[in-house]
N, C-alpha and C positions, 0 to 999 in steps of 0.2 A: 260138161258142167250140168249137173242135174238140179242144183239148188240156186235160188236167187241169192245175190250178195251185193254188198256195197264195195265200191272201188273208187279210185280217183282217176279222172281224165286229166292228163297233163295239159297245162295251160298252152294256148295257141294251137291245139289240135282240133281237127274238124270233128263236128258232131252232125251227122247227116240225117235230116228229117225230110219228109216229102215237100216241105216248104223251102228247103235249102239248107245251107250250113248254119247251124246255130251254136257253134263252138264258142268258147269263152277264152279270154286272155289269160286268166289265172287258173291254177289247178282247182278242180271242183269235184264235189262228191256226186257220184252217179249210183243208181240202183240198177243192177243188171238182172234182167229177167230171163234171157235166153242167149244163145250164141249161134253163129254160123262158123264156117271154117276160119274166116279172117276177122270177124266182127263180134263184139258184144252188142246186144240189143237191150235197150232199157230207156231210162229217163234220168234227167237231172233231179236231184232231191229237192232243190229249191228252184223256183222259176215259174214259168207260165204253164207247166203241166204237159208239155209236148210228149207224146207217147211214141214208142217204137222208133227211138233214135238209134242210129248205128254209130258205134265207136270202134275205130280200128283197135284190135287187140294190142298192137305195138304202142299205142298211145295211152294205154291204161296201165295203172299200177295198183298193187295191193295197198291197203291202208297201213300207215305207220302205227307203232304202238301209241304214240301221242294222239293220233287221230282216232284210234279205237277208244282211248280213255275219254276223249272229248265227247264222242258219240254216246258212250255209256253213261256219261254224266249229264246228258241233255234230255229234254222232254219236248214233245210236240203237242199241240192242242188242236183237236178236230171236233167241231160241233159242241164245244163246251166241255169236252172230255179230254183230260190230260193223259198222255201215254209216255212211258219211259222208253227211251231207245236202249236196246241191248244188242251188241254184236259179239261174236266170239273172236278169237285171235286171227281168223282169216277173213273177217268181214261178213260172215254169215249171220243173219238175224237169229238171236237167241231168245226164245219165248219162255224160258224158265222163270 
């Protein structure tokens, strides 16, 4: 994987950070920045901002079409500036 992408960590799966397991009970959106042979490395999109969290590849899944549509219809606000979220059909950020 050469590009960063959004995926879903399945609920109840471990999310390993240097402080321990920070996994969640429900499916949750993650942003994958890199990968190893068995893990995706990234962070939860919402939360306390823990970086370099390891997610087992077998515990992650691609976004559904409904999840893609929800992301593409959402906005985030950072420092008073609103940004529209856009992802393609595979969860890769689309900056067009």
